[in-house]
PAZAPA-4460 file (N, C-alpha, C; in steps of 0.05 Angstrom, whole numbers, plus 32768, in hexadecimal, padded with zeros to 4 digits):
% residues 284
    n_x    n_y    n_z   ca_x   ca_y   ca_z    c_x    c_y    c_z   seq   type   mol
   8163   81E3   80F9   816C   81DA   80EC   8160   81C9   80DE     1      M     A
   813E   81BC   80E2   8127   81B2   80E1   811B   81C4   80C7     2      E     A
   811E   81D9   80C4   8114   81EC   80AD   8128   81F2   8097     3      I     A
   8140   81F1   80A4   8153   81F1   808F   8155   81D7   8079     4      F     A
   8152   81BC   8085   814B   81A9   8076   812E   81B0   8065     5      Y     A
   8120   81B5   806E   80FE   81B0   8062   8107   81C0   8047     6      I     A
   8112   81E4   8054   811F   81E8   8041   8126   81EF   802B     7      A     A
   8140   81D9   8030   8154   81D7   8016   814A   81BE   800B     8      A     A
   813C   81AE   8013   812A   8196   8012   811A   81A8   7FEF     9      F     A
   8111   81B5   7FFA   80EF   81C2   7FEA   8101   81CD   7FD7    10      F     A
   8118   81DE   7FD8   8128   81F2   7FC9   8131   81DB   7FAB    11      I     A
   8140   81C0   7FAC   814D   81AB   7FA2   812E   81A6   7F95    12      F     A
   8119   81A0   7F9D   8105   8197   7F94   80F6   81A4   7F7C    13      G     A
   80FE   81C0   7F85   80EF   81D4   7F6B   80FC   81D0   7F57    14      A     A
   811F   81CC   7F5A   8131   81CA   7F4C   812C   81B4   7F3B    15      I     A
   812B   81A4   7F3F   811F   818D   7F36   810D   8186   7F18    16      V     A
   80F2   8195   7F2C   80D9   8195   7F22   80E1   81A6   7F09    17      G     A
   80F4   81BD   7F11   80F6   81D4   7EF5   80FC   81BD   7EE0    18      S     A
   810B   81A7   7EE8   8123   819B   7ECF   810C   8188   7EBF    19      F     A
   80F4   817F   7ED3   80EA   8170   7ECE   80CF   817B   7EB4    20      L     A
   80C9   8196   7EBC   80BE   819C   7EB1   80C8   819E   7E94    21      N     A
   80E7   81A2   7E86   80F1   8193   7E76   80F4   8186   7E66    22      V     A
   80EF   8171   7E7D   80F4   8151   7E6E   80D4   814D   7E68    23      V     A
   80BB   8158   7E74   80A5   8150   7E6A   80A1   815B   7E4E    24      V     A
   80AB   8177   7E50   80A2   8184   7E2F   80B0   817F   7E16    25      L     A
   80CD   8175   7E1E   80D9   816B   7E09   80E1   814D   7DFB    26      R     A
   80CB   813C   7E1C   80D1   8125   7E0E   80B5   8117   7DF6    27      H     A
   80C4   810A   7DEE   80B5   8106   7DCF   80B8   8111   7DB5    28      G     A
   80C0   812C   7DBF   80C9   8149   7DA4   80DD   8143   7D96    29      T     A
   80E8   8126   7DA8   8109   811D   7D8B   8123   8141   7D93    30      G     A
   8112   8151   7DA7   812E   8160   7DB3   8133   8159   7DCE    31      R     A
   814E   8159   7DD7   8161   814B   7DF0   8165   815E   7DF9    32      G     A
   8166   815A   7E1E   8168   816F   7E35   817F   8184   7E35    33      L     A
   818E   8184   7E1D   81A6   8191   7E25   8195   81AD   7E0C    34      E     A
   81A6   81C1   7E1F   819E   81D5   7E05   8194   81EB   7E2C    35      G     A
   8194   8207   7E20   817F   8217   7E2B   8165   821A   7E29    36      R     A
   814F   8218   7E40   8136   8229   7E34   812D   823B   7E24    37      S     A
   8119   8233   7E1D   8112   8256   7E09   80EE   8250   7E0C    38      G     A
   80EA   8266   7E07   80C9   827A   7E03   80C7   8264   7DEA    39      C     A
   80A3   8260   7DF7   80A2   8244   7DDA   808F   825C   7DC8    40      M     A
   8091   8273   7DD5   8084   8280   7DB4   808D   8295   7DAD    41      S     A
   80AE   829A   7DB6   80B7   82AF   7DAB   80DA   82AC   7DA2    42      C     A
   80D7   8292   7DB4   80F2   8284   7DB7   8106   828C   7DBF    43      A     A
   8107   82A7   7DD5   8114   82AE   7DE4   811F   829C   7DEF    44      K     A
   8137   82A1   7DEB   8147   828E   7DFF   8151   82A0   7E1F    45      K     A
   8148   828C   7E31   8143   8292   7E4E   8157   8298   7E5D    46      L     A
   815D   82B5   7E6D   817D   82AC   7E79   8174   82A6   7E9C    47      R     A
   818D   82A6   7EAD   8190   8291   7EBF   8178   82A4   7ED2    48      W     A
   816F   82C7   7ED8   815C   82C3   7EE5   813A   82BD   7ED9    49      Y     A
   813B   82AF   7EC3   8124   82B0   7EBE   8117   828B   7EC4    50      E     A
   8129   8281   7EC5   8129   8263   7ED6   8131   8260   7EEB    51      L     A
   812B   8272   7F09   8124   8270   7F22   8109   8266   7F25    52      V     A
   8111   824D   7F30   80F1   8241   7F38   80DC   8256   7F42    53      P     A
   80CF   824B   7F38   80B0   8253   7F4A   80BA   826F   7F3F    54      I     A
   80CB   8278   7F4F   80C4   829E   7F5A   80C5   82AC   7F35    55      F     A
   80D9   829D   7F25   80D7   82B4   7F05   80B9   82B7   7EFD    56      S     A
   80B8   82A3   7EFE   8093   829E   7EEE   8083   82B7   7EFE    57      W     A
   8082   82B3   7F1D   8070   82C3   7F32   807F   82E1   7F25    58      S     A
   8094   82E3   7F24   809C   8303   7F23   809B   830F   7F0A    59      L     A
   8093   82F9   7EF3   808F   8300   7ED0   8077   8300   7ECE    60      Q     A
   806A   82FD   7EEA   8044   82FC   7EE0   803B   82E0   7ECC    61      S     A
   804F   82D3   7EC9   8047   82B6   7EC7   804D   82C6   7E98    62      G     A
   8054   82D5   7E99   8057   82DD   7E7E   8083   82D8   7E6B    63      R     A
   807A   82D6   7E52   8090   82D8   7E4A   80A2   82F5   7E4F    64      C     A
   80C5   82F4   7E57   80C7   831C   7E58   80C4   8322   7E41    65      R     A
   80C8   830E   7E24   80DC   831D   7E08   80BC   8321   7DFB    66      G     A
   80A4   8313   7DF4   8093   831B   7DEC   8076   8318   7DFE    67      C     A
   806F   8319   7E12   805D   831D   7E27   804C   8305   7E22    68      G     A
   8054   82EE   7E20   8040   82D6   7E17   803D   82C3   7E35    69      S     A
   8029   82B9   7E35   8026   82A9   7E55   8036   8293   7E48    70      K     A
   8035   828C   7E6C   804F   8272   7E68   803E   8268   7E7A    71      V     A
   8038   8245   7E74   8027   8234   7E7D   8029   822D   7EA2    72      S     A
   8017   8233   7EAD   8010   8236   7ECF   8024   8211   7ED5    73      A     A
   802C   8207   7EBB   8038   81F0   7EC7   8050   81F4   7ED2    74      Q     A
   805B   8203   7EC8   8083   8205   7ED9   8074   8207   7EF2    75      Y     A
   8072   8223   7F02   8075   8222   7F1A   8060   820D   7F25    76      P     A
   8050   8205   7F18   8039   81EC   7F2F   8055   81D4   7F3B    77      L     A
   8060   81D5   7F22   806E   81BD   7F1A   8088   81B9   7F33    78      V     A
   809A   81CB   7F28   80A7   81D6   7F43   809E   81DB   7F62    79      E     A
   808B   81DF   7F6C   807A   81E7   7F7A   8076   81CA   7F88    80      F     A
   8069   81C0   7F7B   8062   819A   7F7D   807D   8188   7F81    81      F     A
   808A   8195   7F79   8098   8180   7F7F   80B4   8184   7F90    82      T     A
   80B0   81A1   7F92   80C2   81A3   7FAF   80B1   81A4   7FCF    83      G     A
   809D   819C   7FCE   8083   8197   7FDB   808C   8170   7FE6    84      L     A
   808A   8164   7FC6   808F   814B   7FC5   80AF   813D   7FDB    85      L     A
   80BC   814D   7FD1   80DB   814E   7FD1   80DE   8151   7FF3    86      F     A
   80C9   8165   8001   80CC   816D   801A   80B8   814E   8026    87      V     A
   80A9   8144   801B   809F   812F   8024   80A2   8112   8021    88      Y     A
   80C2   8118   800D   80CD   80FB   8013   80E4   8101   8026    89      G     A
   80E0   811A   8035   80F6   811D   8044   80E9   8110   8068    90      L     A
   80D1   811A   806C   80C2   8114   807F   80BD   80E6   8080    91      Y     A
   80C0   80DE   8064   80B7   80C9   8059   80D3   80BE   806D    92      I     A
   80EA   80C7   806A   8104   80B7   806A   8109   80BF   8093    93      L     A
   8100   80D7   809B   8100   80D9   80B4   80EC   80EF   80BD    94      F     A
   80D8   80DE   80C7   80CA   80E0   80C3   80B6   80F8   80E8    95      P     A
   80CE   80FA   80F6   80CD   810B   8106   80EE   8122   8109    96      A     A
   80F2   8114   80ED   810C   812B   80DE   8120   8126   80FA    97      L     A
   812C   810E   8105   813C   8104   8110   8153   80FE   8101    98      N     A
   816B   8107   810F   8181   80F4   8102   8186   8102   80E7    99      G     A
   8177   8122   80E3   818A   8125   80CB   81AA   8132   80D1   100      L     A
   81AF   812D   80DE   81D1   813E   80E9   81E4   812F   80E8   101      D     A
   81D6   8112   80EF   81E9   80FB   80E9   81E7   80F2   80D7   102      Q     A
   81D6   8100   80B9   81DE   80E8   809F   81EF   80F3   808E   103      L     A
   81FC   810B   8094   8219   8108   8089   8234   8102   8091   104      W     A
   822C   80F3   80A8   824B   80E9   80B4   8251   80C8   809F   105      Q     A
   8265   80CC   80A0   826C   80AB   8083   826D   8095   8096   106      I     A
   8251   808D   808D   8256   8073   809C   8246   8061   808C   107      N     A
   8243   8044   808D   822E   8034   8085   8218   803E   807C   108      I     A
   820A   803B   8097   81ED   8047   809D   81E8   805E   8091   109      P     A
   81F7   806D   8095   81F3   8083   8086   81EE   8095   8066   110      S     A
   8203   8072   805B   8209   8074   8039   81E7   806A   8033   111      I     A
   81E2   8056   803E   81CD   8043   8039   81B2   805A   803A   112      F     A
   81BB   806D   8053   819B   8083   804F   8196   8094   8040   113      E     A
   81B6   8099   802A   81B8   80B2   8029   81A9   80A8   8004   114      L     A
   81B7   808A   7FFA   81AE   8074   7FE3   818F   8076   7FE9   115      I     A
   8183   8072   7FF9   8163   806E   7FFC   815E   808A   7FFE   116      T     A
   8165   809B   8005   8157   80B9   8003   8159   80B9   7FE3   117      G     A
   816E   80BC   7FD3   816F   80C8   7FBC   815A   80B0   7FA1   118      A     A
   815D   808F   7FAD   814D   8086   7F96   8129   808C   7FA1   119      F     A
   8126   809A   7FC1   810A   80A2   7FC0   8106   80BE   7FB8   120      L     A
   8120   80CF   7FB1   8116   80E4   7FA7   8116   80E0   7F82   121      L     A
   811E   80CE   7F80   8121   80C9   7F60   810A   80C1   7F5A   122      F     A
   8102   80A8   7F6B   80E6   80A2   7F66   80C9   80B0   7F69   123      A     A
   80CD   80CC   7F75   80B4   80E5   7F71   80B5   80F2   7F63   124      L     A
   80D3   80F8   7F5C   80D7   8107   7F4F   80C7   80FE   7F2A   125      A     A
   80D4   80D6   7F22   80D0   80D8   7F0A   80A4   80D5   7F10   126      T     A
   809D   80D1   7F23   8080   80D0   7F2F   8067   80F1   7F20   127      L     A
   807E   8104   7F28   807B   811F   7F20   8076   811B   7F02   128      M     A
   8093   8118   7EEF   8093   8117   7EDC   8078   8107   7EC7   129      A     A
   8071   80ED   7ED7   8062   80D4   7ECB   8049   80E6   7ECD   130      I     A
   803A   80F0   7EE4   802B   8102   7EE6   8018   8118   7ED5   131      N     A
   8033   8123   7ED3   8033   813E   7EC0   8034   8130   7EA4   132      V     A
   803E   8125   7E9C   8040   8118   7E7B   8027   810D   7E7D   133      Y     A
   8014   80FA   7E8B   8001   80F5   7E86   7FEE   8102   7E82   134      D     A
   7FED   8115   7E99   7FDB   812B   7E90   7FD9   813B   7E76   135      L     A
   7FF2   813D   7E72   7FF6   814B   7E55   7FE9   8139   7E41   136      K     A
   7FF4   8124   7E3B   7FF8   810C   7E2F   7FE1   80FB   7E2A   137      H     A
   7FD8   80F3   7E47   7FD1   80E0   7E3E   7FE2   80BC   7E40   138      M     A
   7FF0   80BF   7E48   8003   80AE   7E45   8014   80A3   7E58   139      I     A
   801D   8092   7E5F   8032   8093   7E72   8050   8086   7E5C   140      I     A
   8066   8094   7E5E   8084   8088   7E5B   8091   806D   7E5F   141      P     A
   8092   805B   7E51   8090   8040   7E5D   80AD   8044   7E68   142      D     A
   80C6   8056   7E62   80E0   8054   7E6B   80DE   8064   7E84   143      K     A
   80C4   807E   7E91   80BA   8086   7EA2   80B5   806F   7EB5   144      W     A
   80A0   805D   7EB3   8098   8049   7EC7   80AA   8036   7ECD   145      S     A
   80C6   8035   7EB2   80D7   8018   7EBB   80EA   8034   7ED2   146      A     A
   80ED   8043   7ED6   8101   8052   7EE4   80F2   805B   7EFD   147      F     A
   80DB   805E   7EFC   80D4   805F   7F17   80CD   8043   7F25   148      F     A
   80CD   802E   7F1F   80C9   800C   7F1E   80E2   8011   7F2B   149      A     A
   80FF   8014   7F28   8114   800A   7F2C   8120   8018   7F43   150      V     A
   8115   803A   7F43   811D   804B   7F5E   8112   8037   7F72   151      S     A
   80EF   8032   7F6E   80E0   8030   7F80   80F1   8010   7F8D   152      A     A
   80F4   7FFF   7F7D   8106   7FE8   7F86   8117   7FF3   7FA5   153      L     A
   8128   8002   7F8D   8148   8004   7FA1   8142   8015   7FBB   154      V     A
   8132   802A   7FB1   8124   8035   7FD8   811D   801A   7FE2   155      F     A
   810E   800B   7FDC   80F8   7FFD   7FF1   8107   7FE2   8001   156      S     A
   8123   7FDF   7FE8   812D   7FC8   7FEC   8139   7FCE   800B   157      S     A
   8142   7FEB   800E   8152   7FF6   801D   813A   7FFC   803B   158      V     A
   8129   800C   8033   8113   8010   8044   8101   800F   804B   159      Y     A
   80FC   7FF3   8043   80EA   7FD9   804F   80F7   7FC7   8063   160      W     A
   810E   7FBE   8058   811E   7FA7   805A   813A   7FB0   8069   161      F     A
   813E   7F9B   807E   815B   7FA2   8088   8171   7FA7   807D   162      S     A
   816E   7F98   805F   8182   7F87   8051   817A   7F82   8036   163      S     A
   8187   7F9C   8021   817C   7F91   8003   8175   7F78   7FFA   164      P     A
   8186   7F67   800A   8189   7F48   8006   816C   7F39   8010   165      L     A
   815F   7F44   8024   8147   7F3D   8022   8138   7F3A   8015   166      D     A
   8131   7F4A   7FFA   8123   7F41   7FE8   8125   7F30   7FDE   167      L     A
   813C   7F1E   7FDB   813A   7F0B   7FCF   8144   7EED   7FE2   168      F     A
   8139   7EFC   8003   814A   7ED8   8008   8129   7EDA   801E   169      T     A
   811E   7EE3   8026   8102   7EE9   8038   80EE   7EE5   8025   170      T     A
   80E3   7ED5   803C   80C3   7EDA   802C   80B9   7EF5   8022   171      Q     A
   80B6   7F05   8035   80AB   7F1B   803F   80B8   7F31   8023   172      A     A
   80C8   7F29   801C   80DD   7F38   7FFD   80D7   7F2B   7FEB   173      G     A
   80CF   7F14   7FE4   80C8   7F09   7FCA   80AD   7F19   7FD4   174      L     A
   8099   7F1A   7FE3   8080   7F1F   7FDB   8080   7F39   7FD5   175      M     A
   8092   7F41   7FD8   809B   7F66   7FDB   809D   7F6B   7FB7   176      H     A
   80B2   7F57   7FAA   80C1   7F4E   7F99   8095   7F52   7F84   177      L     A
   8095   7F3B   7F8D   8071   7F34   7F75   8066   7F3F   7F73   178      L     A
   805F   7F5D   7F8F   8050   7F6D   7F83   8047   7F7F   7F73   179      A     A
   805C   7F87   7F67   805D   7F98   7F53   8057   7F80   7F3B   180      G     A
   8059   7F66   7F3A   8044   7F5C   7F1E   8032   7F56   7F22   181      P     A
   802B   7F4E   7F40   8008   7F4C   7F47   8001   7F5F   7F42   182      I     A
   8004   7F8A   7F4C   7FF6   7F92   7F48   7FEE   7F95   7F25   183      L     A
   8006   7F8C   7F14   8005   7F96   7EF8   7FF2   7F7C   7EF0   184      F     A
   7FE6   7F6A   7EF3   7FCA   7F52   7EEC   7FC0   7F6C   7EE9   185      I     A
   7FB5   7F75   7F00   7F8F   7F7C   7EF8   7F91   7F8E   7EEB   186      P     A
   7FA3   7FA5   7EE4   7FA3   7FB8   7ED7   7FA3   7FAC   7EAE   187      F     A
   7FB5   7F93   7EB0   7FC0   7F7F   7E92   7FA5   7F77   7E88   188      W     A
   7F98   7F71   7E9D   7F75   7F63   7E93   7F5A   7F79   7E94   189      F     A
   7F64   7F91   7E99   7F47   7FA3   7E98   7F4F   7FA9   7E77   190      L     A
   7F6A   7FAC   7E74   7F7D   7FBD   7E5A   7F70   7FA6   7E3C   191      W     A
   7F7F   7F8E   7E4F   7F7E   7F71   7E35   7F61   7F6A   7E32   192      F     A
   7F48   7F64   7E3F   7F2B   7F66   7E3B   7F25   7F71   7E2D   193      I     A
   7F21   7F98   7E33   7F19   7FAE   7E27   7F28   7FBD   7E0F   194      S     A
   7F3C   7FAB   7E08   7F55   7FA9   7DFE   7F5A   7FCD   7DFD   195      K     A
   7F5A   7FD5   7E18   7F69   7FEE   7E10   7F4F   8005   7E1E   196      G     A
   7F38   7FFE   7E19   7F20   8013   7E0F   7F1D   8025   7E37   197      A     A
   7F23   800D   7E43   7F21   801B   7E64   7F39   8021   7E7F   198      W     A
   7F4D   8016   7E73   7F6C   8021   7E73   7F82   8020   7E63   199      I     A
   7F96   802E   7E67   7FAB   802B   7E5D   7FBF   801D   7E68   200      G     A
   7FD2   8008   7E5D   7FDF   7FF3   7E68   8000   8007   7E74   201      L     A
   7FFD   801D   7E6B   8012   802B   7E7F   8015   802C   7EA1   202      G     A
   7FF4   802C   7E9F   7FE8   802E   7EC4   7FEE   8016   7ECB   203      D     A
   7FEF   8002   7EC4   7FFC   7FE0   7EC9   8015   7FDF   7ECC   204      G     A
   8028   7FEF   7EB7   803F   7FEE   7EC1   8047   7FFE   7EDB   205      K     A
   8039   8018   7ED9   8047   8027   7EEF   803E   8019   7F09   206      L     A
   8029   800B   7F08   801C   7FFB   7F20   8030   7FE5   7F2B   207      A     A
   803E   7FD9   7F12   805E   7FCB   7F1B   8072   7FDA   7F36   208      I     A
   8072   7FF9   7F27   808A   800E   7F41   8076   8016   7F5C   209      G     A
   805B   8012   7F54   8056   800F   7F70   8047   7FFE   7F87   210      I     A
   804F   7FE3   7F75   8050   7FCA   7F82   806B   7FCE   7F99   211      G     A
   807C   7FD1   7F82   809A   7FCE   7F8D   809D   7FE5   7FA6   212      W     A
   8093   7FF8   7FA0   809A   800F   7FAE   8091   8008   7FCC   213      L     A
   806D   8002   7FCB   8066   7FFD   7FE5   805D   7FDE   7FEE   214      L     A
   8064   7FCC   7FDA   8061   7FB9   7FE4   8040   7FAA   7FE1   215      G     A
   8035   7F8F   7FE8   801C   7F92   7FDF   8008   7F98   7FED   216      L     A
   800C   7F96   8002   7FF0   7FA0   8011   7FF0   7FBF   800A   217      T     A
   800B   7FD4   8012   8007   7FEB   800D   8001   7FF5   7FEA   218      L     A
   800F   7FE7   7FD4   800B   7FE8   7FBE   7FDE   7FE1   7FBA   219      G     A
   7FD9   7FD2   7FC7   7FBF   7FCC   7FC5   7FAF   7FE5   7FCA   220      L     A
   7FAB   7FEF   7FE5   7FA9   8003   7FED   7FAB   801F   7FDE   221      T     A
   7FC8   801E   7FD7   7FCA   8035   7FBD   7FAF   8038   7FA1   222      A     A
   7FAA   8018   7F9C   7F9E   8016   7F80   7F87   8018   7F89   223      I     A
   7F84   8017   7F9F   7F61   8012   7FA8   7F58   8035   7FB3   224      V     A
   7F6F   8040   7FBE   7F6A   8061   7FC3   7F6F   8076   7FA6   225      V     A
   7F73   8065   7F91   7F75   8078   7F76   7F62   8069   7F68   226      S     A
   7F59   8056   7F69   7F37   8056   7F60   7F1F   8062   7F6D   227      F     A
   7F21   8066   7F8B   7F0E   8078   7F96   7F1B   8099   7F99   228      W     A
   7F31   80A1   7F8C   7F2C   80B4   7F8A   7F2A   80C5   7F6A   229      I     A
   7F28   80A8   7F51   7F21   80A9   7F3E   7F05   80AC   7F2F   230      G     A
   7EF5   809D   7F47   7EDC   809D   7F3B   7ED2   80AE   7F47   231      A     A
   7ECD   80BB   7F62   7EC4   80DA   7F6E   7EC5   80ED   7F60   232      V     A
   7EE2   80F9   7F45   7EF4   8107   7F3C   7EDB   8102   7F1A   233      V     A
   7ED6   80E5   7F17   7ED2   80E8   7F07   7EB0   80EE   7F08   234      G     A
   7EA8   80DB   7F1C   7E8B   80EE   7F20   7E85   8109   7F1E   235      V     A
   7E99   8110   7F2E   7E95   8136   7F24   7E90   813F   7F17   236      L     A
   7EAF   813A   7EFB   7EB3   813B   7EE7   7E96   8144   7ECA   237      L     A
   7E8E   8123   7EDA   7E71   811A   7EC5   7E5B   812A   7ED5   238      L     A
   7E57   8135   7EE6   7E46   8151   7EF6   7E4B   8160   7EE0   239      L     A
   7E5F   816B   7EEC   7E63   8187   7ED9   7E6A   8185   7EC0   240      I     A
   7E75   816A   7EB6   7E6A   816D   7E8C   7E48   817B   7E8C   241      T     A
   7E3B   8163   7E9F   7E20   8161   7E93   7E0E   8180   7E9D   242      R     A
   7E17   8194   7EAA   7E0F   81AB   7EBD   7E1F   81C0   7E9E   243      L     A
   7E2D   81B1   7E8E   7E3D   81CC   7E85   7E30   81C8   7E67   244      V     A
   7E33   81B1   7E5D   7E2A   81A2   7E3C   7E14   8195   7E3A   245      N     A
   7E0B   8189   7E4C   7DEE   817A   7E57   7DF7   815C   7E46   246      R     A
   7E10   8154   7E44   7E1E   8137   7E36   7E27   8130   7E4C   247      S     A
   7E30   8113   7E56   7E36   8105   7E6C   7E4B   80F6   7E67   248      G     A
   7E51   80FC   7E49   7E6A   80EB   7E38   7E89   80EC   7E4C   249      R     A
   7E8A   80E3   7E5A   7EA9   80E4   7E6B   7EAD   80D4   7E74   250      I     A
   7EBF   80C1   7E6B   7ED0   80A2   7E70   7EF3   80AC   7E7B   251      T     A
   7EFC   809A   7E87   7F16   809D   7EA0   7F2A   809B   7E7E   252      M     A
   7F1B   8086   7E72   7F33   8088   7E55   7F36   80A3   7E47   253      K     A
   7F19   80AC   7E3F   7F20   80C1   7E2B   7F24   80E4   7E37   254      S     A
   7F1E   80E4   7E54   7F21   80F9   7E62   7F2F   8103   7E74   255      E     A
   7F36   80ED   7E86   7F45   80ED   7E96   7F5C   80D3   7E99   256      I     A
   7F79   80DB   7E98   7F8C   80C5   7EA0   7F90   80BA   7EB5   257      P     A
   7F8D   809C   7EB9   7F85   8095   7ED4   7FAA   8092   7EE4   258      F     A
   7FB9   8098   7EE1   7FD9   809F   7EE1   7FD7   80B2   7EF9   259      G     A
   7FC8   80CC   7EF7   7FD4   80DF   7F0F   7FC6   80CE   7F22   260      P     A
   7FAB   80CB   7F1C   7FA2   80B8   7F36   7FAF   80A0   7F4A   261      F     A
   7FBA   8092   7F3D   7FD2   8079   7F38   7FE5   808D   7F52   262      L     A
   7FF5   80A7   7F4F   7FF9   80AF   7F51   7FF5   80C1   7F70   263      I     A
   7FDD   80C4   7F6F   7FD9   80D1   7F86   7FD2   80B7   7FA5   264      L     A
   7FC9   80A1   7F9A   7FBD   8089   7FAA   7FDA   808B   7FB5   265      G     A
   7FF0   8085   7FA1   800B   807B   7FAA   8023   8086   7FC1   266      T     A
   801D   80A4   7FC4   8025   80BF   7FD4   8010   80B0   7FE8   267      L     A
   7FFE   80B6   7FE9   7FE3   80C1   8004   7FE7   80A4   8011   268      L     A
   7FF2   808F   8004   7FEC   8075   800E   8016   8075   801F   269      T     A
   801C   8085   8007   804A   807C   801D   8043   8090   8033   270      L     A
   803E   80A6   802B   8037   80BD   8041   8034   80AF   805C   271      F     A
   8010   80A5   805B   8009   809D   8071   8004   808E   8083   272      F     A
   8017   8070   806B   8015   805A   806F   7FFE   8049   8072   273      Q     A
   7FE5   8059   8060   7FCA   8048   8067   7FC5   8028   805A   274      M     A
   7FB4   801C   806D   7FB5   7FF9   805E   7F97   8003   8058   275      N     A
   7F92   7FF5   8047   7F76   7FEF   8031   7F62   7FE4   8045   276      V     A
   7F73   7FC0   8052   7F62   7FB5   805F   7F4B   7FC8   8074   277      L     A
   7F6B   7FE0   8085   7F5E   7FF2   80A5   7F4F   7FFF   8098   278      E     A
   7F49   8009   8084   7F37   8021   8077   7F19   800A   806A   279      I     A
   7F1D   7FF7   8061   7F05   7FEA   806B   7EFB   7FE2   807E   280      T     A
   7F0D   7FDD   808F   7EF9   7FD2   80AA   7EFA   7FF4   80B4   281      N     A
   7EF1   800A   80B0   7EE4   8024   80BB   7ECC   8022   80A0   282      L     A
   7EC3   800F   809D   7EA6   8010   8094   7E88   7FFC   8097   283      F     A
   7EA3   7FE7   80A3   7E91   7FC7   80AA   7E91   7FC9   80CA   284      I     A
***
């Protein structure tokens, strides 16, 4: 049964990833989500067997069946990694994959677990869309950050607390609510004093959802980890740039969107439950 659930979540995630590709491609173009997908080169309308996540692209060798033009590898990659994210979400909800058979029983606990899982998967899917869009356009749509923040808050109200009311009636809950704005402040400060030259304000808006998803301590951990990863990648790209064209002109603002690092740091922290205080203690 475990293999069944893993496969089901992966397939469902891959299907969602196919939809996310459409969302990313059409956002900001004035084109809605309705209507069949088509080839970007010849406008050929795609049939159902050309839209099977991952497999269609692979079987067609990454080319359009009509004109033979190349189809971006973004499509199967987003589908594949969204599938992995959904399996990742399965293990977050059920670390040992225990209790899944009881999930479908009609009772209050199972209903809350289904709601929790739905909002977690929605949050993960939104993070994937933000990641791809930021890589392509170096901007994070405000609506997407808002969707992520709301879904993260609903998920955490059930996952981290025994009752959603605990968010508003307990000290721990109030600190969890404040985690989002607190994590936003440093990003706003860097954006304000640099007039947007160092970092975009969209990263700060994304940090609000990260705080509501993880809470203050784990949210801070995600931010710190993302800066560490970003620093390593930035140095590597700087070295590569100097080797290729003998120019070290590379900045996080002009060359590397920071949103993907924030998302990677968030996912690592969520899955491994890392704590920045415990990590720093290893080096002291």
